[in-house]
N, CA, C and O atoms as CSV, one atom per row, in Angstrom:
chain,resi,resn,atom,element,x,y,z
A,1,MET,N,N,99.955,-18.774,330.905
A,1,MET,CA,C,101.272,-18.137,330.015
A,1,MET,C,C,102.522,-19.151,329.837
A,1,MET,O,O,103.456,-18.913,330.602
A,2,ARG,N,N,102.676,-20.129,329.045
A,2,ARG,CA,C,103.250,-21.041,329.436
A,2,ARG,C,C,104.326,-21.150,328.295
A,2,ARG,O,O,103.954,-20.798,327.175
A,3,GLY,N,N,105.608,-21.593,328.448
A,3,GLY,CA,C,106.749,-21.602,327.353
A,3,GLY,C,C,107.305,-20.545,326.449
A,3,GLY,O,O,106.561,-19.733,325.900
A,4,GLY,N,N,108.234,-20.545,326.333
A,4,GLY,CA,C,108.781,-19.280,325.164
A,4,GLY,C,C,108.576,-18.323,325.905
A,4,GLY,O,O,108.505,-18.312,327.133
A,5,THR,N,N,108.443,-17.225,324.945
A,5,THR,CA,C,108.934,-15.807,325.312
A,5,THR,C,C,107.275,-15.156,325.745
A,5,THR,O,O,106.927,-13.976,325.791
A,6,ALA,N,N,106.655,-16.105,325.959
A,6,ALA,CA,C,105.276,-15.273,326.700
A,6,ALA,C,C,105.729,-15.895,328.302
A,6,ALA,O,O,105.433,-15.115,329.207
A,7,GLN,N,N,106.236,-16.869,328.632
A,7,GLN,CA,C,106.751,-17.211,330.135
A,7,GLN,C,C,107.667,-16.301,330.556
A,7,GLN,O,O,107.480,-15.791,331.661
A,8,VAL,N,N,108.435,-16.047,330.039
A,8,VAL,CA,C,109.516,-15.638,330.317
A,8,VAL,C,C,109.053,-13.588,330.685
A,8,VAL,O,O,109.379,-12.790,331.564
A,9,TRP,N,N,108.072,-13.513,329.297
A,9,TRP,CA,C,107.239,-12.137,330.215
A,9,TRP,C,C,106.532,-11.984,330.805
A,9,TRP,O,O,106.152,-10.860,331.131
A,10,ALA,N,N,105.938,-13.287,331.289
A,10,ALA,CA,C,104.834,-13.277,332.615
A,10,ALA,C,C,105.636,-13.251,333.542
A,10,ALA,O,O,105.567,-12.311,334.334
A,11,GLY,N,N,106.751,-14.399,333.736
A,11,GLY,CA,C,107.528,-14.062,334.911
A,11,GLY,C,C,108.227,-12.895,335.043
A,11,GLY,O,O,108.423,-12.682,336.239
A,12,ASN,N,N,108.738,-11.959,334.271
A,12,ASN,CA,C,108.963,-10.569,334.808
A,12,ASN,C,C,108.136,-10.120,335.059
A,12,ASN,O,O,108.290,-9.993,336.273
A,13,GLU,N,N,106.876,-9.553,334.738
A,13,GLU,CA,C,105.469,-8.930,335.396
A,13,GLU,C,C,105.271,-9.207,336.598
A,13,GLU,O,O,105.232,-8.358,337.489
A,14,THR,N,N,105.070,-10.877,336.823
A,14,THR,CA,C,105.095,-11.320,338.338
A,14,THR,C,C,105.806,-10.560,339.595
A,14,THR,O,O,105.448,-10.143,340.696
A,15,THR,N,N,107.097,-10.613,338.775
A,15,THR,CA,C,108.338,-10.768,339.709
A,15,THR,C,C,108.015,-9.082,340.075
A,15,THR,O,O,108.068,-8.732,341.254
A,16,ALA,N,N,107.701,-8.131,339.052
A,16,ALA,CA,C,107.836,-6.648,339.082
A,16,ALA,C,C,106.636,-6.281,340.054
A,16,ALA,O,O,106.624,-5.276,340.765
A,17,VAL,N,N,105.622,-7.236,339.986
A,17,VAL,CA,C,104.457,-6.910,341.158
A,17,VAL,C,C,104.619,-7.393,342.307
A,17,VAL,O,O,104.066,-6.838,343.256
A,18,ILE,N,N,105.291,-8.362,342.472
A,18,ILE,CA,C,105.404,-8.682,344.043
A,18,ILE,C,C,106.515,-7.542,344.144
A,18,ILE,O,O,106.215,-6.884,345.140
A,19,GLU,N,N,107.564,-7.061,343.609
A,19,GLU,CA,C,108.841,-6.646,344.058
A,19,GLU,C,C,107.985,-5.299,344.215
A,19,GLU,O,O,108.608,-4.552,344.970
A,20,GLY,N,N,107.168,-4.898,343.920
A,20,GLY,CA,C,106.410,-3.741,344.028
A,20,GLY,C,C,107.050,-2.313,342.792
A,20,GLY,O,O,106.828,-1.105,342.880
A,21,THR,N,N,107.608,-2.828,342.067
A,21,THR,CA,C,108.631,-2.251,340.980
A,21,THR,C,C,107.624,-2.003,339.647
A,21,THR,O,O,108.005,-1.196,338.799
A,22,SER,N,N,106.367,-2.687,339.473
A,22,SER,CA,C,105.460,-2.746,338.219
A,22,SER,C,C,105.102,-1.360,338.067
A,22,SER,O,O,104.899,-0.576,338.994
A,23,GLN,N,N,105.045,-1.139,336.971
A,23,GLN,CA,C,104.501,0.382,336.403
A,23,GLN,C,C,102.960,0.320,335.674
A,23,GLN,O,O,102.457,1.322,335.166
A,24,THR,N,N,102.359,-0.874,335.697
A,24,THR,CA,C,101.140,-1.829,335.686
A,24,THR,C,C,100.297,-1.373,337.349
A,24,THR,O,O,100.619,-1.553,338.523
A,25,HIS,N,N,99.136,-0.737,336.684
A,25,HIS,CA,C,98.459,-0.539,338.037
A,25,HIS,C,C,96.717,-0.623,338.022
A,25,HIS,O,O,95.841,-0.361,338.847
A,26,THR,N,N,96.741,-1.156,336.556
A,26,THR,CA,C,95.325,-1.126,336.378
A,26,THR,C,C,95.041,-2.194,335.525
A,26,THR,O,O,95.968,-2.369,334.735
A,27,LEU,N,N,94.150,-2.945,335.387
A,27,LEU,CA,C,94.002,-4.145,334.238
A,27,LEU,C,C,93.632,-3.344,332.647
A,27,LEU,O,O,93.864,-4.030,331.651
A,28,ASP,N,N,93.339,-2.605,332.537
A,28,ASP,CA,C,93.893,-1.891,331.227
A,28,ASP,C,C,95.185,-1.664,330.819
A,28,ASP,O,O,95.653,-1.928,329.712
A,29,GLU,N,N,95.723,-1.182,331.723
A,29,GLU,CA,C,96.964,-1.182,331.498
A,29,GLU,C,C,98.117,-2.768,331.305
A,29,GLU,O,O,99.213,-3.184,330.928
A,30,PHE,N,N,97.259,-2.991,331.697
A,30,PHE,CA,C,98.261,-4.454,331.575
A,30,PHE,C,C,97.461,-5.114,330.288
A,30,PHE,O,O,98.014,-6.023,329.668
A,31,LEU,N,N,96.624,-4.814,330.035
A,31,LEU,CA,C,96.282,-5.091,328.649
A,31,LEU,C,C,96.932,-4.840,327.294
A,31,LEU,O,O,97.234,-5.475,326.283
A,32,VAL,N,N,97.016,-3.278,327.899
A,32,VAL,CA,C,97.585,-2.138,326.446
A,32,VAL,C,C,99.284,-3.289,326.693
A,32,VAL,O,O,99.820,-3.655,325.647
A,33,ARG,N,N,99.788,-3.627,327.728
A,33,ARG,CA,C,101.312,-4.133,327.792
A,33,ARG,C,C,101.250,-5.360,326.832
A,33,ARG,O,O,101.993,-5.639,325.891
A,34,ILE,N,N,100.136,-6.030,327.336
A,34,ILE,CA,C,100.105,-7.764,326.802
A,34,ILE,C,C,100.135,-7.208,325.040
A,34,ILE,O,O,100.986,-7.704,324.301
A,35,GLU,N,N,99.237,-6.261,324.540
A,35,GLU,CA,C,98.832,-5.896,323.551
A,35,GLU,C,C,100.536,-5.506,322.711
A,35,GLU,O,O,101.010,-6.137,321.766
A,36,ARG,N,N,101.060,-4.509,323.295
A,36,ARG,CA,C,102.338,-4.355,323.055
A,36,ARG,C,C,103.456,-5.608,322.886
A,36,ARG,O,O,104.203,-5.821,321.930
A,37,ALA,N,N,103.365,-6.083,323.679
A,37,ALA,CA,C,104.179,-7.389,323.641
A,37,ALA,C,C,104.016,-8.142,322.727
A,37,ALA,O,O,105.045,-8.417,322.109
A,38,PHE,N,N,102.872,-8.711,322.304
A,38,PHE,CA,C,102.416,-9.698,321.296
A,38,PHE,C,C,101.287,-9.339,320.504
A,38,PHE,O,O,100.554,-10.151,319.939
A,39,GLY,N,N,101.198,-8.427,320.485
A,39,GLY,CA,C,99.655,-8.380,319.260
A,39,GLY,C,C,100.234,-7.447,318.214
A,39,GLY,O,O,101.123,-6.615,318.396
A,40,ASP,N,N,99.473,-7.765,316.889
A,40,ASP,CA,C,100.186,-7.382,315.579
A,40,ASP,C,C,100.468,-6.091,315.447
A,40,ASP,O,O,99.531,-5.298,315.351
A,41,PRO,N,N,101.871,-5.616,315.417
A,41,PRO,CA,C,102.211,-4.260,315.140
A,41,PRO,C,C,101.626,-3.445,313.633
A,41,PRO,O,O,101.817,-2.258,313.370
A,42,ASP,N,N,101.179,-4.043,313.117
A,42,ASP,CA,C,100.130,-3.429,311.785
A,42,ASP,C,C,98.950,-4.006,311.725
A,42,ASP,O,O,98.807,-4.803,310.797
A,43,ARG,N,N,98.089,-3.847,312.415
A,43,ARG,CA,C,96.895,-4.406,312.587
A,43,ARG,C,C,95.810,-3.817,311.164
A,43,ARG,O,O,94.840,-4.392,310.673
A,44,ALA,N,N,96.229,-2.912,310.912
A,44,ALA,CA,C,95.397,-2.194,309.623
A,44,ALA,C,C,95.711,-3.454,308.477
A,44,ALA,O,O,94.956,-4.269,307.947
A,45,ARG,N,N,97.241,-3.201,308.356
A,45,ARG,CA,C,97.517,-4.020,307.348
A,45,ARG,C,C,97.056,-6.043,307.411
A,45,ARG,O,O,96.768,-6.816,306.497
A,46,MET,N,N,97.145,-6.194,308.463
A,46,MET,CA,C,96.458,-7.312,308.354
A,46,MET,C,C,95.082,-7.595,308.206
A,46,MET,O,O,94.492,-8.496,307.610
A,47,ALA,N,N,94.677,-6.574,308.918
A,47,ALA,CA,C,93.440,-6.881,308.302
A,47,ALA,C,C,92.716,-6.398,306.866
A,47,ALA,O,O,91.651,-6.738,306.350
A,48,ARG,N,N,93.648,-5.556,306.490
A,48,ARG,CA,C,93.333,-5.453,304.692
A,48,ARG,C,C,93.303,-6.590,303.923
A,48,ARG,O,O,92.385,-6.932,303.178
A,49,MET,N,N,94.525,-7.269,304.164
A,49,MET,CA,C,94.868,-8.805,303.742
A,49,MET,C,C,93.710,-9.679,304.313
A,49,MET,O,O,93.284,-10.536,303.539
A,50,GLN,N,N,93.209,-9.607,305.387
A,50,GLN,CA,C,92.204,-11.032,305.478
A,50,GLN,C,C,90.903,-10.596,304.915
A,50,GLN,O,O,90.111,-11.416,304.451
A,51,LEU,N,N,90.649,-9.225,304.949
A,51,LEU,CA,C,89.536,-8.722,304.050
A,51,LEU,C,C,89.580,-8.952,302.481
A,51,LEU,O,O,88.598,-9.313,301.832
A,52,HIS,N,N,90.637,-8.740,302.033
A,52,HIS,CA,C,91.069,-9.147,300.516
A,52,HIS,C,C,90.644,-10.831,300.523
A,52,HIS,O,O,89.597,-11.130,299.949
A,53,GLU,N,N,91.252,-11.644,301.009
A,53,GLU,CA,C,91.029,-13.243,300.885
A,53,GLU,C,C,89.446,-13.594,301.687
A,53,GLU,O,O,89.335,-14.816,301.783
A,54,LEU,N,N,88.148,-12.816,302.310
A,54,LEU,CA,C,87.552,-13.255,302.722
A,54,LEU,C,C,86.157,-13.702,301.686
A,54,LEU,O,O,85.529,-12.716,301.301
A,55,LYS,N,N,85.769,-14.674,301.340
A,55,LYS,CA,C,84.897,-15.024,300.147
A,55,LYS,C,C,83.452,-15.899,301.223
A,55,LYS,O,O,83.529,-16.510,302.289
A,56,MET,N,N,82.581,-15.665,300.573
A,56,MET,CA,C,81.493,-15.978,300.933
A,56,MET,C,C,81.211,-17.863,300.641
A,56,MET,O,O,80.261,-18.123,299.902
A,57,ALA,N,N,81.847,-18.809,301.090
A,57,ALA,CA,C,82.313,-20.309,300.883
A,57,ALA,C,C,80.536,-20.964,301.295
A,57,ALA,O,O,79.816,-20.552,302.205
A,58,GLN,N,N,80.320,-21.717,300.605
A,58,GLN,CA,C,79.511,-22.888,300.872
A,58,GLN,C,C,79.240,-23.293,302.057
A,58,GLN,O,O,80.119,-23.849,302.716
A,59,GLY,N,N,77.724,-23.057,302.663
A,59,GLY,CA,C,77.639,-23.303,304.017
A,59,GLY,C,C,77.574,-21.956,304.969
A,59,GLY,O,O,76.991,-21.997,306.052
A,60,VAL,N,N,78.314,-20.580,304.411
A,60,VAL,CA,C,78.442,-19.782,305.242
A,60,VAL,C,C,77.149,-18.998,304.927
A,60,VAL,O,O,76.596,-19.016,303.827
A,61,THR,N,N,76.633,-18.158,306.240
A,61,THR,CA,C,75.387,-17.840,306.032
A,61,THR,C,C,75.645,-16.245,305.701
A,61,THR,O,O,76.582,-15.635,306.217
A,62,ALA,N,N,74.780,-15.679,304.851
A,62,ALA,CA,C,75.033,-14.023,304.796
A,62,ALA,C,C,75.557,-13.260,306.231
A,62,ALA,O,O,76.630,-12.676,306.384
A,63,GLU,N,N,74.664,-13.412,307.053
A,63,GLU,CA,C,75.014,-12.927,308.368
A,63,GLU,C,C,76.274,-13.493,308.982
A,63,GLU,O,O,76.763,-12.941,309.968
A,64,ASP,N,N,76.789,-14.505,308.478
A,64,ASP,CA,C,78.100,-14.533,308.943
A,64,ASP,C,C,79.063,-14.328,308.434
A,64,ASP,O,O,80.091,-14.279,309.108
A,65,TYR,N,N,79.089,-14.138,307.087
A,65,TYR,CA,C,79.741,-13.580,306.281
A,65,TYR,C,C,79.946,-11.928,306.655
A,65,TYR,O,O,81.067,-11.530,306.968
A,66,THR,N,N,79.280,-11.394,306.623
A,66,THR,CA,C,78.763,-10.005,307.103
A,66,THR,C,C,78.819,-9.259,308.304
A,66,THR,O,O,78.574,-8.080,308.560
A,67,ALA,N,N,79.326,-10.549,309.208
A,67,ALA,CA,C,79.810,-10.272,310.619
A,67,ALA,C,C,81.230,-9.894,310.316
A,67,ALA,O,O,81.692,-8.760,310.433
A,68,GLN,N,N,82.003,-11.181,309.832
A,68,GLN,CA,C,83.033,-11.011,309.842
A,68,GLN,C,C,83.779,-9.821,308.486
A,68,GLN,O,O,84.863,-9.247,308.592
A,69,PHE,N,N,83.155,-9.756,307.714
A,69,PHE,CA,C,83.388,-8.363,306.963
A,69,PHE,C,C,83.298,-7.112,307.941
A,69,PHE,O,O,84.044,-6.133,307.953
A,70,GLU,N,N,82.186,-7.382,308.773
A,70,GLU,CA,C,82.346,-5.419,309.225
A,70,GLU,C,C,83.881,-5.565,310.289
A,70,GLU,O,O,84.872,-4.847,310.422
A,71,MET,N,N,83.480,-6.757,310.851
A,71,MET,CA,C,84.860,-7.020,311.943
A,71,MET,C,C,86.385,-6.322,311.431
A,71,MET,O,O,87.155,-5.524,311.965
A,72,LEU,N,N,86.387,-6.870,310.455
A,72,LEU,CA,C,87.713,-6.401,309.339
A,72,LEU,C,C,87.820,-4.875,309.150
A,72,LEU,O,O,88.542,-3.961,309.548
A,73,ALA,N,N,86.622,-5.063,308.257
A,73,ALA,CA,C,86.278,-3.661,307.851
A,73,ALA,C,C,86.551,-2.330,309.000
A,73,ALA,O,O,86.710,-1.153,308.676
A,74,GLY,N,N,86.552,-2.762,310.102
A,74,GLY,CA,C,86.162,-1.588,311.002
A,74,GLY,C,C,87.985,-1.471,311.672
A,74,GLY,O,O,88.211,-0.930,312.754
A,75,ARG,N,N,88.943,-1.990,310.922
A,75,ARG,CA,C,90.157,-1.920,311.170
A,75,ARG,C,C,91.116,-1.353,310.168
A,75,ARG,O,O,92.186,-0.792,310.405
A,76,THR,N,N,90.499,-1.616,308.891
A,76,THR,CA,C,91.301,-1.465,307.612
A,76,THR,C,C,91.476,-0.312,307.071
A,76,THR,O,O,92.126,-0.350,306.026
A,77,ARG,N,N,91.009,1.036,307.526
A,77,ARG,CA,C,90.885,2.315,307.348
A,77,ARG,C,C,90.715,2.625,306.103
A,77,ARG,O,O,91.091,3.705,305.649
A,78,PHE,N,N,89.959,1.455,305.201
A,78,PHE,CA,C,88.982,1.742,303.886
A,78,PHE,C,C,87.891,2.611,303.978
A,78,PHE,O,O,87.107,2.685,304.924
A,79,ASN,N,N,87.877,3.536,302.518
A,79,ASN,CA,C,86.311,4.544,302.710
A,79,ASN,C,C,85.649,3.359,302.122
A,79,ASN,O,O,86.051,2.215,301.910
A,80,ASP,N,N,84.243,4.103,301.869
A,80,ASP,CA,C,82.851,3.388,301.824
A,80,ASP,C,C,83.195,2.873,300.187
A,80,ASP,O,O,82.831,1.736,299.890
A,81,ALA,N,N,83.759,3.551,299.339
A,81,ALA,CA,C,83.716,2.802,297.991
A,81,ALA,C,C,84.884,1.457,298.082
A,81,ALA,O,O,84.590,0.473,297.403
A,82,ALA,N,N,85.604,1.425,298.533
A,82,ALA,CA,C,86.442,0.411,298.449
A,82,ALA,C,C,85.928,-0.714,299.926
A,82,ALA,O,O,86.293,-1.889,299.895
A,83,LEU,N,N,85.319,-0.335,300.795
A,83,LEU,CA,C,84.843,-1.515,301.358
A,83,LEU,C,C,83.603,-1.780,300.572
A,83,LEU,O,O,83.315,-2.976,300.612
A,84,GLU,N,N,82.822,-1.098,299.910
A,84,GLU,CA,C,81.875,-1.930,299.004
A,84,GLU,C,C,82.503,-2.773,297.977
A,84,GLU,O,O,82.002,-3.887,297.829
A,85,ASP,N,N,83.289,-2.521,297.400
A,85,ASP,CA,C,84.181,-3.239,296.143
A,85,ASP,C,C,84.503,-4.539,297.074
A,85,ASP,O,O,83.782,-5.435,296.636
A,86,ALA,N,N,85.092,-4.916,297.912
A,86,ALA,CA,C,85.652,-5.524,298.622
A,86,ALA,C,C,84.559,-6.732,299.212
A,86,ALA,O,O,84.818,-7.924,299.044
A,87,TYR,N,N,83.393,-6.306,299.874
A,87,TYR,CA,C,82.234,-7.167,300.167
A,87,TYR,C,C,81.749,-7.463,298.772
A,87,TYR,O,O,81.295,-8.599,298.629
A,88,ILE,N,N,81.749,-6.879,297.981
A,88,ILE,CA,C,80.871,-7.407,296.736
A,88,ILE,C,C,82.165,-8.296,295.741
A,88,ILE,O,O,81.838,-8.740,294.640
A,89,ARG,N,N,83.297,-8.443,296.148
A,89,ARG,CA,C,84.161,-9.086,295.469
A,89,ARG,C,C,84.023,-10.567,296.276
A,89,ARG,O,O,84.317,-11.590,295.657
A,90,GLY,N,N,83.580,-10.644,297.635
A,90,GLY,CA,C,83.889,-11.859,298.328
A,90,GLY,C,C,82.480,-12.598,298.259
A,90,GLY,O,O,82.336,-13.599,298.961
A,91,LEU,N,N,81.417,-12.156,297.441
A,91,LEU,CA,C,80.242,-13.216,297.006
A,91,LEU,C,C,80.456,-14.029,296.145
A,91,LEU,O,O,81.123,-13.827,295.130
A,92,PRO,N,N,79.988,-14.896,296.415
A,92,PRO,CA,C,79.900,-15.877,295.277
A,92,PRO,C,C,79.308,-15.286,294.016
A,92,PRO,O,O,78.319,-14.554,294.070
A,93,ASN,N,N,80.001,-15.648,292.714
A,93,ASN,CA,C,79.616,-15.465,291.557
A,93,ASN,C,C,77.653,-15.679,291.125
A,93,ASN,O,O,76.948,-15.055,290.331
A,94,SER,N,N,77.352,-16.757,292.013
A,94,SER,CA,C,75.821,-17.027,291.738
A,94,SER,C,C,74.744,-15.889,292.274
A,94,SER,O,O,73.609,-15.664,291.853
A,95,ILE,N,N,75.402,-15.315,293.233
A,95,ILE,CA,C,74.443,-14.186,293.623
A,95,ILE,C,C,74.620,-12.965,293.188
A,95,ILE,O,O,73.948,-12.004,293.561
A,96,LEU,N,N,75.819,-12.914,292.119
A,96,LEU,CA,C,75.925,-11.679,291.563
A,96,LEU,C,C,75.327,-11.667,290.276
A,96,LEU,O,O,75.342,-10.585,289.688
A,97,GLN,N,N,74.702,-12.830,289.607
A,97,GLN,CA,C,74.222,-12.803,288.481
A,97,GLN,C,C,72.666,-12.708,288.590
A,97,GLN,O,O,71.976,-12.669,287.571
């Protein structure tokens, strides 16, 4: 973590550990703190936007498209019908005909 906000955050965390004042005692707690500080505050909304933009383009295998779709789908909170529509919408017209 070098430069900008990340460097300041890392410096503060390091100082707290050295001084024995850190509230973080496990790797899981540390990862939660990183996510809180730098993660997307609305992960589900971002996943929905990315899912709507996802298209199976030339050179992308069905396996790769499906894997990317499933990763995003798990974050969207969409029901099965909405996920089915989104999956089909991302397929090329040549497959749907």
